[in-house]
C-alpha positions as CSV (number, residue, x, y, z in Angstrom):
1,D,-10.7,-18.1,-18.0
2,E,-7.5,-17.9,-20.1
3,A,-7.7,-14.3,-20.7
4,G,-3.9,-13.5,-20.0
5,Y,-1.1,-13.1,-22.4
6,D,0.4,-16.2,-21.1
7,F,-2.0,-17.9,-23.5
8,R,-0.5,-17.4,-27.2
9,A,-3.8,-16.5,-28.8
10,V,-4.5,-13.8,-26.4
11,T,-4.0,-10.1,-27.2
12,R,-5.4,-6.9,-26.1
13,E,-7.2,-6.4,-29.4
14,R,-8.8,-9.8,-28.9
15,Q,-9.7,-9.1,-25.1
16,N,-11.5,-5.9,-26.2
17,M,-13.3,-7.5,-28.9
18,A,-14.6,-10.0,-26.5
19,V,-15.6,-7.4,-23.8
20,R,-17.1,-5.1,-26.7
21,I,-19.5,-8.1,-27.8
22,I,-20.3,-8.8,-24.2
23,H,-21.3,-5.2,-23.5
24,E,-23.4,-4.9,-26.7
25,L,-25.5,-7.7,-25.4
26,G,-26.2,-5.9,-22.3
27,L,-23.9,-8.4,-20.2
28,S,-21.1,-8.1,-17.9
29,A,-17.6,-9.6,-18.7
30,F,-15.9,-11.7,-15.9
31,M,-12.2,-12.3,-16.9
32,N,-9.6,-14.4,-15.4
33,A,-5.9,-13.7,-16.0
34,Y,-3.5,-14.7,-13.1
35,F,-1.1,-11.7,-14.0
36,L,-3.3,-8.8,-13.8
37,D,-1.1,-6.6,-16.0
38,H,-2.1,-8.7,-18.8
39,L,-5.7,-7.4,-18.4
40,F,-5.2,-3.8,-17.6
41,S,-1.5,-2.6,-18.6
42,L,-1.1,-0.5,-21.6
43,E,2.5,-1.9,-22.0
44,D,3.1,-4.5,-24.9
45,N,6.0,-6.4,-23.6
46,L,5.0,-7.8,-20.3
47,P,6.6,-10.7,-18.0
48,Y,5.2,-14.1,-18.6
49,A,3.6,-13.4,-22.0
50,D,3.7,-16.3,-24.6
51,G,4.7,-14.7,-27.7
52,T,5.2,-11.0,-28.7
53,A,2.9,-8.0,-30.1
54,K,0.4,-8.5,-27.3
55,N,-0.6,-4.8,-27.3
56,P,1.6,-3.1,-29.8
57,D,-0.7,0.0,-30.0
58,H,-0.9,0.3,-26.1
59,L,-4.7,0.1,-26.2
60,P,-6.4,0.6,-22.7
61,P,-8.9,-2.4,-21.8
62,L,-12.6,-2.1,-22.1
63,L,-13.2,-3.4,-18.8
64,D,-15.2,-1.0,-16.6
65,R,-17.7,-0.8,-13.7
66,R,-20.0,-3.2,-15.3
67,D,-17.3,-6.0,-15.3
68,L,-15.5,-8.4,-13.0
69,F,-11.9,-9.9,-12.9
70,L,-10.8,-12.8,-10.8
71,L,-7.9,-12.6,-8.1
72,E,-7.1,-16.2,-8.4
73,S,-5.1,-18.1,-5.5
74,F,-5.9,-15.4,-3.1
75,Q,-4.1,-15.9,0.0
76,V,-4.1,-19.8,-0.5
77,R,-2.2,-21.0,-3.7
78,N,-2.5,-24.9,-4.4
79,G,-3.4,-25.4,-0.9
80,N,-0.5,-23.5,0.8
81,Y,-0.6,-19.9,2.1
82,E,0.6,-17.4,-0.3
83,S,3.8,-15.6,0.6
84,V,3.1,-12.2,2.2
85,S,5.3,-10.2,-0.4
86,E,3.4,-11.9,-3.3
87,S,-0.1,-11.5,-1.8
88,Q,0.5,-7.9,-0.8
89,A,1.9,-7.2,-4.4
90,R,-1.1,-8.8,-6.2
91,L,-3.6,-7.2,-3.9
92,K,-2.1,-3.8,-4.3
93,L,-2.2,-4.3,-8.1
94,A,-5.9,-5.5,-8.1
95,L,-6.9,-2.5,-6.0
96,K,-5.0,-0.1,-8.2
97,Y,-6.8,-1.4,-11.4
98,R,-10.2,-1.5,-9.7
99,R,-9.9,2.3,-8.7
100,R,-8.5,3.2,-12.4
101,Y,-11.1,1.2,-14.2
102,G,-14.1,0.3,-12.0
103,A,-14.2,-3.5,-12.7
104,H,-15.2,-5.4,-9.7
105,I,-12.7,-7.8,-7.9
106,F,-13.7,-11.4,-7.1
107,A,-11.3,-13.7,-5.4
108,T,-10.9,-17.3,-4.9
109,T,-8.4,-19.7,-3.3
110,T,-6.9,-22.7,-5.0
111,T,-6.6,-26.1,-3.5
112,T,-5.6,-29.7,-4.3
113,E,-7.1,-33.1,-3.8
114,R,-4.7,-33.6,-0.7
115,E,-6.7,-31.0,1.2
116,P,-9.9,-30.0,-0.5
117,F,-11.0,-27.8,2.3
118,S,-9.3,-26.0,5.3
119,A,-11.4,-24.3,7.8
120,E,-8.3,-22.3,9.2
121,K,-7.2,-21.3,5.5
122,F,-10.8,-20.4,4.5
123,N,-11.1,-18.3,7.5
124,Y,-7.9,-16.3,6.9
125,A,-8.8,-15.7,3.2
126,W,-12.4,-14.8,4.0
127,W,-11.4,-12.2,6.6
128,S,-8.6,-10.9,4.3
129,A,-11.2,-10.3,1.5
130,L,-13.5,-8.4,4.0
131,L,-10.8,-6.2,5.5
132,Y,-9.7,-5.3,1.9
133,G,-13.2,-4.6,0.6
134,L,-13.1,-7.1,-2.2
135,D,-16.4,-7.5,-4.1
136,G,-16.7,-11.2,-3.8
137,F,-15.0,-14.2,-2.5
138,G,-15.3,-17.9,-2.7
139,W,-13.3,-21.2,-1.7
140,G,-12.1,-22.9,-4.8
141,E,-12.5,-26.6,-4.8
142,P,-9.5,-28.6,-6.5
143,N,-11.3,-28.5,-9.8
144,F,-12.9,-25.1,-9.4
145,S,-12.8,-24.2,-13.2
146,A,-13.5,-27.8,-14.5
147,R,-16.8,-29.6,-15.4
148,S,-16.1,-31.8,-12.4
149,N,-16.2,-29.1,-9.9
150,A,-18.0,-29.2,-6.6
151,L,-19.3,-26.1,-4.9
152,P,-20.0,-26.7,-1.2
153,D,-21.6,-23.9,0.6
154,H,-18.9,-22.7,2.9
155,Q,-20.2,-19.9,5.0
156,C,-18.9,-17.2,7.1
157,T,-21.2,-14.7,9.0
158,L,-20.5,-11.3,10.2
159,E,-22.7,-9.7,12.8
160,G,-24.6,-6.7,11.6
161,T,-23.1,-4.0,14.0
162,M,-19.6,-5.1,12.8
163,L,-20.6,-4.9,9.0
164,R,-22.2,-1.5,9.6
165,A,-18.8,-0.3,11.2
166,F,-17.0,-1.5,8.4
167,E,-18.9,0.4,5.8
168,H,-18.0,3.7,7.6
169,S,-14.5,2.6,8.3
170,S,-11.0,3.8,7.2
171,T,-8.8,1.9,4.6
172,V,-6.6,-0.8,5.3
173,G,-3.2,-0.5,6.8
174,S,-0.4,-2.9,6.5
175,D,3.1,-3.7,7.3
176,N,5.2,-6.7,6.7
177,K,3.6,-8.7,9.3
178,H,0.2,-7.5,9.8
179,F,-2.8,-5.9,7.9
180,W,-5.6,-4.0,9.8
181,R,-8.7,-1.8,9.4
182,K,-10.8,0.0,12.1
183,A,-14.4,-1.2,12.6
184,G,-16.1,1.3,15.2
185,N,-14.4,0.8,18.4
186,Y,-12.3,-2.2,17.3
187,L,-9.2,-2.8,15.3
188,I,-9.5,-6.0,13.0
189,V,-5.9,-7.3,12.5
190,G,-4.9,-10.0,10.2
191,D,-1.5,-11.7,11.3
192,T,0.4,-13.0,8.5
193,T,2.7,-15.1,10.6
194,T,0.2,-17.2,12.4
195,H,-2.5,-16.7,9.6
196,S,-5.1,-15.6,11.9
197,V,-7.5,-12.6,12.5
198,H,-8.1,-10.7,15.8
199,R,-10.5,-8.1,17.0
200,I,-8.8,-5.7,19.5
201,R,-10.6,-2.9,21.5
202,S,-9.3,0.4,20.2
203,D,-11.2,3.7,20.8
204,G,-8.5,5.9,19.2
205,F,-5.7,5.8,16.7
206,V,-3.3,2.9,16.9
207,E,0.4,3.2,15.6
208,P,1.5,0.5,13.5
209,K,4.3,-0.3,16.1
210,E,1.7,-1.1,18.9
211,I,0.0,-3.9,17.2
212,D,2.4,-6.4,18.1
213,T,2.0,-5.3,22.0
214,L,-1.8,-5.3,21.5
215,L,-1.8,-8.9,19.9
216,T,0.1,-10.5,22.8
217,S,-1.9,-8.9,25.4
218,P,-4.8,-11.1,26.5
219,L,-6.8,-7.9,27.6
220,G,-9.5,-6.9,24.8
221,R,-8.5,-9.2,22.2
222,S,-10.6,-11.9,20.5
223,L,-9.8,-14.5,17.8
224,L,-12.2,-14.1,14.9
225,T,-13.3,-17.1,13.1
226,C,-16.2,-18.2,10.6
227,G,-17.9,-19.5,13.8
228,G,-17.8,-16.4,15.6
229,G,-15.5,-14.8,18.1
230,A,-13.5,-16.9,20.7
């Protein structure tokens, strides 16, 4: 935790020193910085940094395919749904850095004492993580990074046939309203307005402009939840 430049003592040299020691011990680093550029960018002067000279030599990170980084407040930030623009921007950045350096993406929501758990928000975030192929996901309790944390076993299951279909499916498509991914003869669609996920029968290619029509049609559509399809 506290691996970003928004903490005054953190620099790229210090990050790399920690990762180097971890690797020498045969272990994997798991780093958390809310602003992912603070972990991966070669630039020195980045927004939200506390202090200057964070990476004056423009050093690359030592994080690689042995390591993990956290995508904090994924889809749910402090108990509220993250805005579409912010969630898409952070996801694209995380996926870009995973492709470049190989480090794995683990995501967590963040919540408050007012609503420690929401089945609807958990469902939306869980399916989002699956559609985008993140490497791990968990529901963050109000004190997820503190000693007083609880870790309830919130589960979501996926039938084997759909899982195998995802393994051989195409990449994620998205626009300002939906994100989607093919799974066999189905299209799995996340709706950013209703924060719901649907399975639509689709034997062939679907144009993005057709998705609204498919979602409003009762034929061949089912709502996906962590309790199964409805």
